[in-house]
C-alpha positions in Angstrom: 196.6 58.9 47.7 195.0 61.5 49.9 191.4 62.7 49.2 192.7 66.3 49.4 192.7 68.2 46.1 193.2 71.7 44.9 192.0 73.5 41.7 194.6 75.1 39.4 194.3 78.4 37.5 196.2 79.0 34.3 198.8 81.2 36.1 199.7 78.2 38.2 200.1 75.9 35.2 202.2 78.5 33.4 204.4 79.1 36.4 204.8 75.3 36.8 206.0 74.9 33.2 207.8 78.1 32.4 211.2 78.6 34.0 211.1 82.3 33.0 207.9 82.9 35.0 208.3 85.0 38.1 206.5 82.4 40.2 208.3 79.3 38.8 210.3 78.5 42.0 207.2 79.0 44.1 205.2 76.7 41.8 207.9 74.0 42.0 207.8 74.3 45.9 204.0 74.0 45.8 204.2 70.9 43.6 206.8 69.3 45.9 204.6 70.0 49.0 201.4 68.7 47.4 203.2 65.6 46.1 204.8 64.9 49.5 201.3 65.1 51.1 199.9 62.8 48.3 197.4 65.5 47.4 196.2 66.3 43.9 195.9 69.4 41.7 193.0 69.3 39.3 192.9 71.4 36.1 189.6 72.6 34.8 189.5 72.1 31.0 189.2 75.8 30.5 192.5 76.4 32.4 194.2 74.2 29.9 192.9 76.1 26.9 193.6 79.5 28.6 197.2 78.5 29.6 198.1 77.0 26.2 196.7 80.1 24.4 198.5 82.5 26.8 201.8 80.6 26.3 201.5 80.7 22.5 200.0 84.2 22.0 200.9 86.5 24.9 204.2 84.8 25.9 205.1 84.1 22.3 206.4 80.6 23.3 204.9 78.0 21.0 207.4 75.4 22.4 206.0 75.8 25.9 202.4 75.7 24.5 203.3 72.4 22.7 204.8 71.0 26.0 201.6 71.8 27.8 199.5 70.2 25.0 201.7 67.1 25.2 201.0 66.8 28.9 197.3 66.8 28.1 197.7 64.3 25.3 199.7 62.1 27.6 197.0 62.3 30.4 199.7 63.7 32.7 197.3 66.4 34.1 194.1 65.4 35.9 191.4 67.4 34.0 188.0 68.4 35.3 185.4 68.9 32.6 183.7 72.2 32.8 180.0 71.5 32.5 176.8 73.5 32.5 176.6 73.5 36.3 180.1 75.0 36.7 179.3 77.6 34.0 176.1 78.5 35.8 178.0 79.1 39.0 180.7 81.0 37.1 178.2 83.4 35.5 177.1 84.3 39.0 180.7 85.1 40.1 181.7 86.9 36.9 181.6 90.7 37.0 181.8 92.2 33.5 182.0 95.7 35.1 185.0 94.7 37.3 188.6 94.5 36.5 189.6 93.3 33.1 192.2 91.1 34.8 189.4 89.0 36.4 187.8 87.2 33.6 185.2 84.5 33.0 188.1 82.1 33.1 188.8 83.1 36.7 185.1 82.8 37.6 185.2 79.3 36.1 188.1 78.3 38.2 186.3 79.5 41.3 183.1 77.8 40.3 184.9 74.5 39.7 186.3 74.7 43.2 182.9 75.6 44.7 181.2 72.7 42.9 183.8 70.2 43.9 184.0 71.4 47.5 187.5 72.8 47.9 188.7 76.2 49.0 192.4 75.9 47.9 193.7 77.0 44.6 197.0 76.6 42.8 197.2 80.2 41.6 199.1 83.4 42.4 196.1 85.7 41.7 195.1 87.5 44.9 191.5 88.1 43.6 190.7 84.6 44.7 191.4 85.5 48.3 188.6 88.0 48.2 186.3 85.2 47.0 187.0 83.2 50.1 189.7 80.9 48.7 193.2 80.1 50.0 196.1 80.1 47.6 198.6 77.2 48.0 201.4 79.8 47.8 200.1 81.2 51.2 200.8 77.8 52.7 204.5 77.7 51.8 
């Protein structure tokens, strides 16, 4: 196993699981590439809760939400606990006066990556580029 790892955002997890997602094929290609290089994708605990809630409420797909929950229950997703240090960094990145699309959840993903020392994210959200991160989709 390589020491290289990436941090996931909820949109990456949703694209990975939902065949109806516009980025599903790209997500599958990313997973294949990461796996081939023996790298890992880590999921902040807040990403799990955001993704499951989004699948159930916004996407109206409780079956997909249940599938994601089963992956967590089966320890199939490597989860990073979001602690006070990460939240402290996230609060500094969060801009409540900015776009409503870029939430405290997004700031927490960025903060997790910063704390763990990676600049690559499994996400399709271009906001992260402006924060100095590289999206795995840009490496396809």
